PDB file of N, H, CA, C and O in Angstrom:
ATOM      1  N   MET A   1      94.982 -18.151 348.087  1.00  0.00           N
ATOM      2  CA  MET A   1      94.013 -18.660 349.056  1.00  0.00           C
ATOM      3  C   MET A   1      94.585 -19.903 349.727  1.00  0.00           C
ATOM      4  O   MET A   1      95.266 -20.710 349.096  1.00  0.00           O
ATOM      5  N   ASP A   2      94.295 -20.039 351.013  1.00  0.00           N
ATOM      6  H   ASP A   2      93.741 -19.383 351.525  1.00  0.00           H
ATOM      7  CA  ASP A   2      94.793 -21.189 351.769  1.00  0.00           C
ATOM      8  C   ASP A   2      94.158 -22.479 351.290  1.00  0.00           C
ATOM      9  O   ASP A   2      93.039 -22.489 350.777  1.00  0.00           O
ATOM     10  N   LYS A   3      94.899 -23.576 351.467  1.00  0.00           N
ATOM     11  H   LYS A   3      95.808 -23.568 351.883  1.00  0.00           H
ATOM     12  CA  LYS A   3      94.380 -24.907 351.146  1.00  0.00           C
ATOM     13  C   LYS A   3      94.059 -25.623 352.457  1.00  0.00           C
ATOM     14  O   LYS A   3      94.835 -25.582 353.412  1.00  0.00           O
ATOM     15  N   TYR A   4      92.913 -26.272 352.480  1.00  0.00           N
ATOM     16  H   TYR A   4      92.283 -26.306 351.704  1.00  0.00           H
ATOM     17  CA  TYR A   4      92.517 -27.039 353.654  1.00  0.00           C
ATOM     18  C   TYR A   4      92.251 -28.484 353.256  1.00  0.00           C
ATOM     19  O   TYR A   4      91.873 -28.778 352.122  1.00  0.00           O
ATOM     20  N   VAL A   5      92.460 -29.382 354.225  1.00  0.00           N
ATOM     21  H   VAL A   5      92.767 -29.143 355.146  1.00  0.00           H
ATOM     22  CA  VAL A   5      92.164 -30.793 354.036  1.00  0.00           C
ATOM     23  C   VAL A   5      91.378 -31.268 355.250  1.00  0.00           C
ATOM     24  O   VAL A   5      91.492 -30.700 356.337  1.00  0.00           O
ATOM     25  N   ILE A   6      90.585 -32.308 355.059  1.00  0.00           N
ATOM     26  H   ILE A   6      90.493 -32.769 354.177  1.00  0.00           H
ATOM     27  CA  ILE A   6      89.863 -32.913 356.174  1.00  0.00           C
ATOM     28  C   ILE A   6      90.476 -34.287 356.419  1.00  0.00           C
ATOM     29  O   ILE A   6      90.750 -35.042 355.486  1.00  0.00           O
ATOM     30  N   TYR A   7      90.682 -34.587 357.693  1.00  0.00           N
ATOM     31  H   TYR A   7      90.459 -33.973 358.450  1.00  0.00           H
ATOM     32  CA  TYR A   7      91.316 -35.837 358.079  1.00  0.00           C
ATOM     33  C   TYR A   7      90.267 -36.937 358.127  1.00  0.00           C
ATOM     34  O   TYR A   7      89.240 -36.789 358.790  1.00  0.00           O
ATOM     35  N   LEU A   8      90.518 -38.038 357.430  1.00  0.00           N
ATOM     36  H   LEU A   8      91.352 -38.158 356.892  1.00  0.00           H
ATOM     37  CA  LEU A   8      89.541 -39.107 357.280  1.00  0.00           C
ATOM     38  C   LEU A   8      89.859 -40.378 358.039  1.00  0.00           C
ATOM     39  O   LEU A   8      88.948 -41.152 358.335  1.00  0.00           O
ATOM     40  N   ASN A   9      91.122 -40.621 358.365  1.00  0.00           N
ATOM     41  H   ASN A   9      91.861 -39.992 358.125  1.00  0.00           H
ATOM     42  CA  ASN A   9      91.517 -41.921 358.914  1.00  0.00           C
ATOM     43  C   ASN A   9      92.629 -41.719 359.927  1.00  0.00           C
ATOM     44  O   ASN A   9      93.715 -41.259 359.572  1.00  0.00           O
ATOM     45  N   ASN A  10      92.370 -42.061 361.196  1.00  0.00           N
ATOM     46  H   ASN A  10      91.488 -42.434 361.484  1.00  0.00           H
ATOM     47  CA  ASN A  10      93.399 -41.833 362.216  1.00  0.00           C
ATOM     48  C   ASN A  10      94.262 -43.056 362.498  1.00  0.00           C
ATOM     49  O   ASN A  10      94.885 -43.144 363.556  1.00  0.00           O
ATOM     50  N   GLN A  11      94.304 -43.977 361.582  1.00  0.00           N
ATOM     51  H   GLN A  11      93.798 -43.905 360.723  1.00  0.00           H
ATOM     52  CA  GLN A  11      95.125 -45.173 361.757  1.00  0.00           C
ATOM     53  C   GLN A  11      96.598 -44.775 361.897  1.00  0.00           C
ATOM     54  O   GLN A  11      97.214 -44.274 360.957  1.00  0.00           O
ATOM     55  N   GLY A  12      97.144 -45.009 363.087  1.00  0.00           N
ATOM     56  H   GLY A  12      96.644 -45.417 363.851  1.00  0.00           H
ATOM     57  CA  GLY A  12      98.549 -44.730 363.324  1.00  0.00           C
ATOM     58  C   GLY A  12      98.836 -43.326 363.833  1.00  0.00           C
ATOM     59  O   GLY A  12      99.973 -43.037 364.206  1.00  0.00           O
ATOM     60  N   TYR A  13      97.837 -42.437 363.862  1.00  0.00           N
ATOM     61  H   TYR A  13      96.913 -42.672 363.559  1.00  0.00           H
ATOM     62  CA  TYR A  13      98.067 -41.045 364.273  1.00  0.00           C
ATOM     63  C   TYR A  13      97.008 -40.581 365.282  1.00  0.00           C
ATOM     64  O   TYR A  13      96.659 -39.400 365.301  1.00  0.00           O
ATOM     65  N   LYS A  14      96.494 -41.485 366.115  1.00  0.00           N
ATOM     66  H   LYS A  14      96.777 -42.444 366.099  1.00  0.00           H
ATOM     67  CA  LYS A  14      95.393 -41.155 367.018  1.00  0.00           C
ATOM     68  C   LYS A  14      95.714 -40.006 367.971  1.00  0.00           C
ATOM     69  O   LYS A  14      94.832 -39.206 368.286  1.00  0.00           O
ATOM     70  N   ALA A  15      96.942 -39.912 368.429  1.00  0.00           N
ATOM     71  H   ALA A  15      97.658 -40.562 368.173  1.00  0.00           H
ATOM     72  CA  ALA A  15      97.301 -38.854 369.374  1.00  0.00           C
ATOM     73  C   ALA A  15      97.557 -37.529 368.672  1.00  0.00           C
ATOM     74  O   ALA A  15      97.501 -36.475 369.306  1.00  0.00           O
ATOM     75  N   SER A  16      97.835 -37.566 367.390  1.00  0.00           N
ATOM     76  H   SER A  16      97.881 -38.422 366.875  1.00  0.00           H
ATOM     77  CA  SER A  16      98.254 -36.364 366.680  1.00  0.00           C
ATOM     78  C   SER A  16      97.124 -35.627 365.969  1.00  0.00           C
ATOM     79  O   SER A  16      97.146 -34.399 365.890  1.00  0.00           O
ATOM     80  N   LEU A  17      96.140 -36.354 365.453  1.00  0.00           N
ATOM     81  H   LEU A  17      96.122 -37.351 365.517  1.00  0.00           H
ATOM     82  CA  LEU A  17      95.126 -35.752 364.581  1.00  0.00           C
ATOM     83  C   LEU A  17      93.729 -36.220 364.970  1.00  0.00           C
ATOM     84  O   LEU A  17      93.560 -37.283 365.567  1.00  0.00           O
ATOM     85  N   GLU A  18      92.727 -35.408 364.622  1.00  0.00           N
ATOM     86  H   GLU A  18      92.865 -34.544 364.138  1.00  0.00           H
ATOM     87  CA  GLU A  18      91.330 -35.743 364.902  1.00  0.00           C
ATOM     88  C   GLU A  18      90.577 -36.008 363.607  1.00  0.00           C
ATOM     89  O   GLU A  18      90.628 -35.209 362.672  1.00  0.00           O
ATOM     90  N   VAL A  19      89.872 -37.147 363.563  1.00  0.00           N
ATOM     91  H   VAL A  19      89.831 -37.796 364.323  1.00  0.00           H
ATOM     92  CA  VAL A  19      89.067 -37.502 362.386  1.00  0.00           C
ATOM     93  C   VAL A  19      87.973 -36.454 362.202  1.00  0.00           C
ATOM     94  O   VAL A  19      87.399 -35.968 363.177  1.00  0.00           O
ATOM     95  N   ARG A  20      87.689 -36.112 360.951  1.00  0.00           N
ATOM     96  H   ARG A  20      88.156 -36.506 360.159  1.00  0.00           H
ATOM     97  CA  ARG A  20      86.676 -35.149 360.524  1.00  0.00           C
ATOM     98  C   ARG A  20      87.050 -33.708 360.860  1.00  0.00           C
ATOM     99  O   ARG A  20      86.195 -32.825 360.792  1.00  0.00           O
ATOM    100  N   LYS A  21      88.286 -33.455 361.215  1.00  0.00           N
ATOM    101  H   LYS A  21      88.981 -34.172 361.271  1.00  0.00           H
ATOM    102  CA  LYS A  21      88.734 -32.091 361.505  1.00  0.00           C
ATOM    103  C   LYS A  21      89.399 -31.504 360.282  1.00  0.00           C
ATOM    104  O   LYS A  21      90.074 -32.204 359.527  1.00  0.00           O
ATOM    105  N   LEU A  22      89.202 -30.199 360.091  1.00  0.00           N
ATOM    106  H   LEU A  22      88.653 -29.630 360.704  1.00  0.00           H
ATOM    107  CA  LEU A  22      89.814 -29.458 358.987  1.00  0.00           C
ATOM    108  C   LEU A  22      91.205 -29.001 359.415  1.00  0.00           C
ATOM    109  O   LEU A  22      91.387 -28.471 360.511  1.00  0.00           O
ATOM    110  N   TYR A  23      92.189 -29.214 358.529  1.00  0.00           N
ATOM    111  H   TYR A  23      92.041 -29.644 357.639  1.00  0.00           H
ATOM    112  CA  TYR A  23      93.568 -28.803 358.807  1.00  0.00           C
ATOM    113  C   TYR A  23      94.068 -27.916 357.671  1.00  0.00           C
ATOM    114  O   TYR A  23      93.717 -28.113 356.508  1.00  0.00           O
ATOM    115  N   LEU A  24      94.887 -26.946 358.028  1.00  0.00           N
ATOM    116  H   LEU A  24      95.172 -26.785 358.973  1.00  0.00           H
ATOM    117  CA  LEU A  24      95.526 -26.074 357.045  1.00  0.00           C
ATOM    118  C   LEU A  24      96.692 -26.821 356.423  1.00  0.00           C
ATOM    119  O   LEU A  24      97.579 -27.301 357.129  1.00  0.00           O
ATOM    120  N   GLN A  25      96.688 -26.917 355.104  1.00  0.00           N
ATOM    121  H   GLN A  25      95.968 -26.527 354.531  1.00  0.00           H
ATOM    122  CA  GLN A  25      97.785 -27.566 354.377  1.00  0.00           C
ATOM    123  C   GLN A  25      98.831 -26.515 354.038  1.00  0.00           C
ATOM    124  O   GLN A  25      98.508 -25.444 353.524  1.00  0.00           O
ATOM    125  N   LEU A  26     100.071 -26.830 354.327  1.00  0.00           N
ATOM    126  H   LEU A  26     100.333 -27.700 354.744  1.00  0.00           H
ATOM    127  CA  LEU A  26     101.182 -25.926 354.050  1.00  0.00           C
ATOM    128  C   LEU A  26     101.868 -26.331 352.755  1.00  0.00           C
ATOM    129  O   LEU A  26     101.948 -27.521 352.451  1.00  0.00           O
ATOM    130  N   PRO A  27     102.361 -25.374 351.991  1.00  0.00           N
ATOM    131  CA  PRO A  27     103.067 -25.728 350.753  1.00  0.00           C
ATOM    132  C   PRO A  27     104.356 -26.482 351.068  1.00  0.00           C
ATOM    133  O   PRO A  27     105.142 -26.053 351.914  1.00  0.00           O
ATOM    134  N   ASP A  28     104.568 -27.603 350.387  1.00  0.00           N
ATOM    135  H   ASP A  28     103.929 -27.951 349.700  1.00  0.00           H
ATOM    136  CA  ASP A  28     105.791 -28.393 350.571  1.00  0.00           C
ATOM    137  C   ASP A  28     105.958 -29.302 349.356  1.00  0.00           C
ATOM    138  O   ASP A  28     105.404 -30.400 349.310  1.00  0.00           O
ATOM    139  N   GLN A  29     106.716 -28.841 348.386  1.00  0.00           N
ATOM    140  H   GLN A  29     107.167 -27.948 348.423  1.00  0.00           H
ATOM    141  CA  GLN A  29     106.897 -29.614 347.141  1.00  0.00           C
ATOM    142  C   GLN A  29     107.601 -30.935 347.391  1.00  0.00           C
ATOM    143  O   GLN A  29     107.294 -31.930 346.735  1.00  0.00           O
ATOM    144  N   LYS A  30     108.535 -30.964 348.324  1.00  0.00           N
ATOM    145  H   LYS A  30     108.785 -30.156 348.857  1.00  0.00           H
ATOM    146  CA  LYS A  30     109.262 -32.210 348.629  1.00  0.00           C
ATOM    147  C   LYS A  30     108.304 -33.263 349.188  1.00  0.00           C
ATOM    148  O   LYS A  30     108.378 -34.430 348.803  1.00  0.00           O
ATOM    149  N   ALA A  31     107.407 -32.861 350.091  1.00  0.00           N
ATOM    150  H   ALA A  31     107.348 -31.913 350.403  1.00  0.00           H
ATOM    151  CA  ALA A  31     106.421 -33.785 350.657  1.00  0.00           C
ATOM    152  C   ALA A  31     105.465 -34.264 349.570  1.00  0.00           C
ATOM    153  O   ALA A  31     105.151 -35.452 349.496  1.00  0.00           O
ATOM    154  N   GLU A  32     105.001 -33.340 348.725  1.00  0.00           N
ATOM    155  H   GLU A  32     105.256 -32.375 348.786  1.00  0.00           H
ATOM    156  CA  GLU A  32     104.060 -33.711 347.660  1.00  0.00           C
ATOM    157  C   GLU A  32     104.684 -34.703 346.692  1.00  0.00           C
ATOM    158  O   GLU A  32     103.984 -35.574 346.175  1.00  0.00           O
ATOM    159  N   ALA A  33     105.973 -34.595 346.434  1.00  0.00           N
ATOM    160  H   ALA A  33     106.542 -33.887 346.854  1.00  0.00           H
ATOM    161  CA  ALA A  33     106.665 -35.538 345.550  1.00  0.00           C
ATOM    162  C   ALA A  33     106.665 -36.945 346.134  1.00  0.00           C
ATOM    163  O   ALA A  33     106.798 -37.925 345.402  1.00  0.00           O
ATOM    164  N   MET A  34     106.514 -37.046 347.472  1.00  0.00           N
ATOM    165  H   MET A  34     106.406 -36.250 348.067  1.00  0.00           H
ATOM    166  CA  MET A  34     106.477 -38.343 348.155  1.00  0.00           C
ATOM    167  C   MET A  34     105.045 -38.754 348.502  1.00  0.00           C
ATOM    168  O   MET A  34     104.836 -39.645 349.326  1.00  0.00           O
ATOM    169  N   HIS A  35     104.040 -38.094 347.866  1.00  0.00           N
ATOM    170  H   HIS A  35     104.210 -37.370 347.197  1.00  0.00           H
ATOM    171  CA  HIS A  35     102.619 -38.354 348.101  1.00  0.00           C
ATOM    172  C   HIS A  35     102.240 -38.119 349.564  1.00  0.00           C
ATOM    173  O   HIS A  35     101.488 -38.887 350.165  1.00  0.00           O
ATOM    174  N   CYS A  36     102.778 -37.048 350.109  1.00  0.00           N
ATOM    175  H   CYS A  36     103.389 -36.424 349.622  1.00  0.00           H
ATOM    176  CA  CYS A  36     102.481 -36.631 351.478  1.00  0.00           C
ATOM    177  C   CYS A  36     102.070 -35.167 351.476  1.00  0.00           C
ATOM    178  O   CYS A  36     102.243 -34.458 350.485  1.00  0.00           O
ATOM    179  N   ILE A  37     101.526 -34.731 352.595  1.00  0.00           N
ATOM    180  H   ILE A  37     101.385 -35.308 353.400  1.00  0.00           H
ATOM    181  CA  ILE A  37     101.200 -33.317 352.750  1.00  0.00           C
ATOM    182  C   ILE A  37     101.720 -32.845 354.100  1.00  0.00           C
ATOM    183  O   ILE A  37     101.872 -33.638 355.030  1.00  0.00           O
ATOM    184  N   ARG A  38     101.988 -31.557 354.198  1.00  0.00           N
ATOM    185  H   ARG A  38     101.865 -30.913 353.443  1.00  0.00           H
ATOM    186  CA  ARG A  38     102.426 -30.947 355.450  1.00  0.00           C
ATOM    187  C   ARG A  38     101.267 -30.153 356.013  1.00  0.00           C
ATOM    188  O   ARG A  38     100.660 -29.337 355.319  1.00  0.00           O
ATOM    189  N   ILE A  39     100.962 -30.403 357.295  1.00  0.00           N
ATOM    190  H   ILE A  39     101.455 -31.066 357.858  1.00  0.00           H
ATOM    191  CA  ILE A  39      99.880 -29.678 357.971  1.00  0.00           C
ATOM    192  C   ILE A  39     100.320 -29.279 359.373  1.00  0.00           C
ATOM    193  O   ILE A  39     101.307 -29.791 359.900  1.00  0.00           O
ATOM    194  N   PHE A  40      99.563 -28.349 359.971  1.00  0.00           N
ATOM    195  H   PHE A  40      98.760 -27.933 359.542  1.00  0.00           H
ATOM    196  CA  PHE A  40      99.709 -28.053 361.390  1.00  0.00           C
ATOM    197  C   PHE A  40      98.868 -29.073 362.146  1.00  0.00           C
ATOM    198  O   PHE A  40      97.698 -29.273 361.821  1.00  0.00           O
ATOM    199  N   ASP A  41      99.460 -29.730 363.164  1.00  0.00           N
ATOM    200  H   ASP A  41     100.410 -29.568 363.428  1.00  0.00           H
ATOM    201  CA  ASP A  41      98.706 -30.727 363.932  1.00  0.00           C
ATOM    202  C   ASP A  41      98.084 -30.092 365.172  1.00  0.00           C
ATOM    203  O   ASP A  41      98.043 -28.867 365.292  1.00  0.00           O
ATOM    204  N   GLU A  42      97.601 -30.923 366.089  1.00  0.00           N
ATOM    205  H   GLU A  42      97.634 -31.917 365.991  1.00  0.00           H
ATOM    206  CA  GLU A  42      96.906 -30.448 367.285  1.00  0.00           C
ATOM    207  C   GLU A  42      97.790 -29.597 368.196  1.00  0.00           C
ATOM    208  O   GLU A  42      97.286 -28.750 368.934  1.00  0.00           O
ATOM    209  N   ASP A  43      99.089 -29.815 368.150  1.00  0.00           N
ATOM    210  H   ASP A  43      99.498 -30.503 367.551  1.00  0.00           H
ATOM    211  CA  ASP A  43     100.015 -29.050 368.991  1.00  0.00           C
ATOM    212  C   ASP A  43     100.504 -27.778 368.315  1.00  0.00           C
ATOM    213  O   ASP A  43     101.322 -27.055 368.885  1.00  0.00           O
ATOM    214  N   GLY A  44     100.018 -27.492 367.110  1.00  0.00           N
ATOM    215  H   GLY A  44      99.354 -28.079 366.647  1.00  0.00           H
ATOM    216  CA  GLY A  44     100.449 -26.310 366.390  1.00  0.00           C
ATOM    217  C   GLY A  44     101.788 -26.482 365.695  1.00  0.00           C
ATOM    218  O   GLY A  44     102.371 -25.515 365.205  1.00  0.00           O
ATOM    219  N   GLU A  45     102.271 -27.713 365.654  1.00  0.00           N
ATOM    220  H   GLU A  45     101.797 -28.499 366.053  1.00  0.00           H
ATOM    221  CA  GLU A  45     103.526 -28.032 364.967  1.00  0.00           C
ATOM    222  C   GLU A  45     103.202 -28.500 363.555  1.00  0.00           C
ATOM    223  O   GLU A  45     102.139 -29.074 363.321  1.00  0.00           O
ATOM    224  N   ASP A  46     104.119 -28.258 362.604  1.00  0.00           N
ATOM    225  H   ASP A  46     104.983 -27.793 362.795  1.00  0.00           H
ATOM    226  CA  ASP A  46     103.859 -28.759 361.264  1.00  0.00           C
ATOM    227  C   ASP A  46     104.618 -30.056 361.046  1.00  0.00           C
ATOM    228  O   ASP A  46     105.802 -30.175 361.361  1.00  0.00           O
ATOM    229  N   TYR A  47     103.887 -31.036 360.488  1.00  0.00           N
ATOM    230  H   TYR A  47     102.926 -30.939 360.232  1.00  0.00           H
ATOM    231  CA  TYR A  47     104.420 -32.362 360.214  1.00  0.00           C
ATOM    232  C   TYR A  47     103.937 -32.834 358.855  1.00  0.00           C
ATOM    233  O   TYR A  47     102.989 -32.287 358.292  1.00  0.00           O
ATOM    234  N   VAL A  48     104.599 -33.857 358.338  1.00  0.00           N
ATOM    235  H   VAL A  48     105.368 -34.302 358.796  1.00  0.00           H
ATOM    236  CA  VAL A  48     104.232 -34.459 357.052  1.00  0.00           C
ATOM    237  C   VAL A  48     103.487 -35.764 357.327  1.00  0.00           C
ATOM    238  O   VAL A  48     103.910 -36.582 358.144  1.00  0.00           O
ATOM    239  N   TYR A  49     102.363 -35.935 356.621  1.00  0.00           N
ATOM    240  H   TYR A  49     102.019 -35.271 355.958  1.00  0.00           H
ATOM    241  CA  TYR A  49     101.529 -37.128 356.748  1.00  0.00           C
ATOM    242  C   TYR A  49     101.198 -37.657 355.355  1.00  0.00           C
ATOM    243  O   TYR A  49     101.214 -36.896 354.387  1.00  0.00           O
ATOM    244  N   PRO A  50     100.896 -38.965 355.242  1.00  0.00           N
ATOM    245  CA  PRO A  50     100.493 -39.523 353.939  1.00  0.00           C
ATOM    246  C   PRO A  50      99.225 -38.839 353.427  1.00  0.00           C
ATOM    247  O   PRO A  50      98.264 -38.664 354.176  1.00  0.00           O
ATOM    248  N   GLU A  51      99.227 -38.455 352.146  1.00  0.00           N
ATOM    249  H   GLU A  51     100.007 -38.597 351.537  1.00  0.00           H
ATOM    250  CA  GLU A  51      98.088 -37.711 351.580  1.00  0.00           C
ATOM    251  C   GLU A  51      96.808 -38.530 351.539  1.00  0.00           C
ATOM    252  O   GLU A  51      95.722 -37.951 351.543  1.00  0.00           O
ATOM    253  N   GLN A  52      96.894 -39.867 351.499  1.00  0.00           N
ATOM    254  H   GLN A  52      97.776 -40.338 351.495  1.00  0.00           H
ATOM    255  CA  GLN A  52      95.685 -40.692 351.395  1.00  0.00           C
ATOM    256  C   GLN A  52      94.842 -40.663 352.673  1.00  0.00           C
ATOM    257  O   GLN A  52      93.717 -41.163 352.674  1.00  0.00           O
ATOM    258  N   LEU A  53      95.360 -40.092 353.751  1.00  0.00           N
ATOM    259  H   LEU A  53      96.274 -39.686 353.751  1.00  0.00           H
ATOM    260  CA  LEU A  53      94.591 -39.978 354.984  1.00  0.00           C
ATOM    261  C   LEU A  53      93.668 -38.765 354.981  1.00  0.00           C
ATOM    262  O   LEU A  53      92.872 -38.591 355.903  1.00  0.00           O
ATOM    263  N   PHE A  54      93.768 -37.922 353.951  1.00  0.00           N
ATOM    264  H   PHE A  54      94.416 -38.063 353.202  1.00  0.00           H
ATOM    265  CA  PHE A  54      93.063 -36.649 353.896  1.00  0.00           C
ATOM    266  C   PHE A  54      92.288 -36.498 352.594  1.00  0.00           C
ATOM    267  O   PHE A  54      92.556 -37.180 351.605  1.00  0.00           O
ATOM    268  N   MET A  55      91.320 -35.585 352.620  1.00  0.00           N
ATOM    269  H   MET A  55      91.102 -35.031 353.424  1.00  0.00           H
ATOM    270  CA  MET A  55      90.603 -35.197 351.413  1.00  0.00           C
ATOM    271  C   MET A  55      90.670 -33.679 351.319  1.00  0.00           C
ATOM    272  O   MET A  55      90.407 -32.991 352.306  1.00  0.00           O
ATOM    273  N   PRO A  56      91.016 -33.142 350.152  1.00  0.00           N
ATOM    274  CA  PRO A  56      91.042 -31.682 349.989  1.00  0.00           C
ATOM    275  C   PRO A  56      89.648 -31.096 350.199  1.00  0.00           C
ATOM    276  O   PRO A  56      88.646 -31.685 349.794  1.00  0.00           O
ATOM    277  N   MET A  57      89.600 -29.930 350.838  1.00  0.00           N
ATOM    278  H   MET A  57      90.414 -29.451 351.167  1.00  0.00           H
ATOM    279  CA  MET A  57      88.332 -29.249 351.078  1.00  0.00           C
ATOM    280  C   MET A  57      88.438 -27.816 350.571  1.00  0.00           C
ATOM    281  O   MET A  57      89.402 -27.109 350.866  1.00  0.00           O
ATOM    282  N   GLU A  58      87.438 -27.402 349.806  1.00  0.00           N
ATOM    283  H   GLU A  58      86.655 -27.976 349.567  1.00  0.00           H
ATOM    284  CA  GLU A  58      87.381 -26.022 349.376  1.00  0.00           C
ATOM    285  C   GLU A  58      86.547 -25.247 350.386  1.00  0.00           C
ATOM    286  O   GLU A  58      85.435 -25.646 350.732  1.00  0.00           O
ATOM    287  N   VAL A  59      87.103 -24.130 350.853  1.00  0.00           N
ATOM    288  H   VAL A  59      88.006 -23.806 350.572  1.00  0.00           H
ATOM    289  CA  VAL A  59      86.347 -23.278 351.770  1.00  0.00           C
ATOM    290  C   VAL A  59      86.243 -21.889 351.154  1.00  0.00           C
ATOM    291  O   VAL A  59      87.120 -21.451 350.408  1.00  0.00           O
ATOM    292  N   SER A  60      85.176 -21.226 351.476  1.00  0.00           N
ATOM    293  H   SER A  60      84.464 -21.582 352.081  1.00  0.00           H
ATOM    294  CA  SER A  60      84.981 -19.869 350.948  1.00  0.00           C
ATOM    295  C   SER A  60      85.980 -18.925 351.615  1.00  0.00           C
ATOM    296  O   SER A  60      86.585 -19.262 352.632  1.00  0.00           O
ATOM    297  N   GLU A  61      86.139 -17.760 351.038  1.00  0.00           N
ATOM    298  H   GLU A  61      85.647 -17.486 350.211  1.00  0.00           H
ATOM    299  CA  GLU A  61      87.052 -16.769 351.587  1.00  0.00           C
ATOM    300  C   GLU A  61      86.615 -16.360 352.996  1.00  0.00           C
ATOM    301  O   GLU A  61      87.457 -16.151 353.870  1.00  0.00           O
ATOM    302  N   SER A  62      85.316 -16.247 353.216  1.00  0.00           N
ATOM    303  H   SER A  62      84.633 -16.417 352.507  1.00  0.00           H
ATOM    304  CA  SER A  62      84.830 -15.843 354.541  1.00  0.00           C
ATOM    305  C   SER A  62      85.121 -16.920 355.594  1.00  0.00           C
ATOM    306  O   SER A  62      85.433 -16.595 356.740  1.00  0.00           O
ATOM    307  N   VAL A  63      85.023 -18.180 355.220  1.00  0.00           N
ATOM    308  H   VAL A  63      84.770 -18.444 354.289  1.00  0.00           H
ATOM    309  CA  VAL A  63      85.362 -19.270 356.137  1.00  0.00           C
ATOM    310  C   VAL A  63      86.855 -19.250 356.420  1.00  0.00           C
ATOM    311  O   VAL A  63      87.259 -19.414 357.571  1.00  0.00           O
ATOM    312  N   SER A  64      87.676 -19.055 355.413  1.00  0.00           N
ATOM    313  H   SER A  64      87.347 -18.921 354.478  1.00  0.00           H
ATOM    314  CA  SER A  64      89.124 -18.991 355.588  1.00  0.00           C
ATOM    315  C   SER A  64      89.502 -17.855 356.547  1.00  0.00           C
ATOM    316  O   SER A  64      90.357 -18.032 357.415  1.00  0.00           O
ATOM    317  N   ILE A  65      88.868 -16.695 356.390  1.00  0.00           N
ATOM    318  H   ILE A  65      88.173 -16.551 355.685  1.00  0.00           H
ATOM    319  CA  ILE A  65      89.125 -15.564 357.278  1.00  0.00           C
ATOM    320  C   ILE A  65      88.715 -15.912 358.710  1.00  0.00           C
ATOM    321  O   ILE A  65      89.445 -15.613 359.656  1.00  0.00           O
ATOM    322  N   ALA A  66      87.556 -16.537 358.869  1.00  0.00           N
ATOM    323  H   ALA A  66      86.963 -16.780 358.101  1.00  0.00           H
ATOM    324  CA  ALA A  66      87.085 -16.918 360.198  1.00  0.00           C
ATOM    325  C   ALA A  66      88.029 -17.927 360.858  1.00  0.00           C
ATOM    326  O   ALA A  66      88.289 -17.837 362.058  1.00  0.00           O
ATOM    327  N   LEU A  67      88.543 -18.885 360.082  1.00  0.00           N
ATOM    328  H   LEU A  67      88.332 -18.958 359.107  1.00  0.00           H
ATOM    329  CA  LEU A  67      89.475 -19.871 360.625  1.00  0.00           C
ATOM    330  C   LEU A  67      90.779 -19.209 361.073  1.00  0.00           C
ATOM    331  O   LEU A  67      91.348 -19.592 362.095  1.00  0.00           O
ATOM    332  N   HIS A  68      91.241 -18.245 360.337  1.00  0.00           N
ATOM    333  H   HIS A  68      90.779 -17.934 359.507  1.00  0.00           H
ATOM    334  CA  HIS A  68      92.459 -17.514 360.739  1.00  0.00           C
ATOM    335  C   HIS A  68      92.226 -16.743 362.028  1.00  0.00           C
ATOM    336  O   HIS A  68      93.119 -16.677 362.873  1.00  0.00           O
ATOM    337  N   LYS A  69      91.053 -16.163 362.194  1.00  0.00           N
ATOM    338  H   LYS A  69      90.328 -16.217 361.508  1.00  0.00           H
ATOM    339  CA  LYS A  69      90.751 -15.435 363.423  1.00  0.00           C
ATOM    340  C   LYS A  69      90.713 -16.375 364.620  1.00  0.00           C
ATOM    341  O   LYS A  69      91.150 -16.003 365.709  1.00  0.00           O
ATOM    342  N   LEU A  70      90.191 -17.599 364.433  1.00  0.00           N
ATOM    343  H   LEU A  70      89.835 -17.901 363.549  1.00  0.00           H
ATOM    344  CA  LEU A  70      90.161 -18.575 365.511  1.00  0.00           C
ATOM    345  C   LEU A  70      91.558 -19.004 365.919  1.00  0.00           C
ATOM    346  O   LEU A  70      91.821 -19.249 367.097  1.00  0.00           O
ATOM    347  N   ALA A  71      92.445 -19.093 364.952  1.00  0.00           N
ATOM    348  H   ALA A  71      92.230 -18.893 363.996  1.00  0.00           H
ATOM    349  CA  ALA A  71      93.810 -19.553 365.208  1.00  0.00           C
ATOM    350  C   ALA A  71      94.654 -18.479 365.886  1.00  0.00           C
ATOM    351  O   ALA A  71      95.658 -18.794 366.525  1.00  0.00           O
ATOM    352  N   ALA A  72      94.265 -17.240 365.757  1.00  0.00           N
ATOM    353  H   ALA A  72      93.449 -16.984 365.238  1.00  0.00           H
ATOM    354  CA  ALA A  72      95.077 -16.129 366.319  1.00  0.00           C
ATOM    355  C   ALA A  72      94.921 -16.005 367.809  1.00  0.00           C
ATOM    356  O   ALA A  72      95.530 -15.130 368.423  1.00  0.00           O
TER     357      ALA A  72
END
C-alpha cells in the first residue's frame, strides 16, 4: 500500500509545496537514513525534504485508488 504524508510547514519551500496537501511518499532508504523523505512535488518531480515538515497519513485503499486515478 502507498504511503502518504501531509505537509505541515512551508518554511523555505513555499514555491515547491502546499501546506495541508497530501503527498505520495516514495521509498528511499538513503533519504530516510538522513531523516528526510522523498515525495513528488507540485511539478511532478521527486525531491527529498526534511521529514519534520510532514506528518504520515493513513488512507484507506479506496482513497489511495481515487488518488491514483486523479494523478493519471
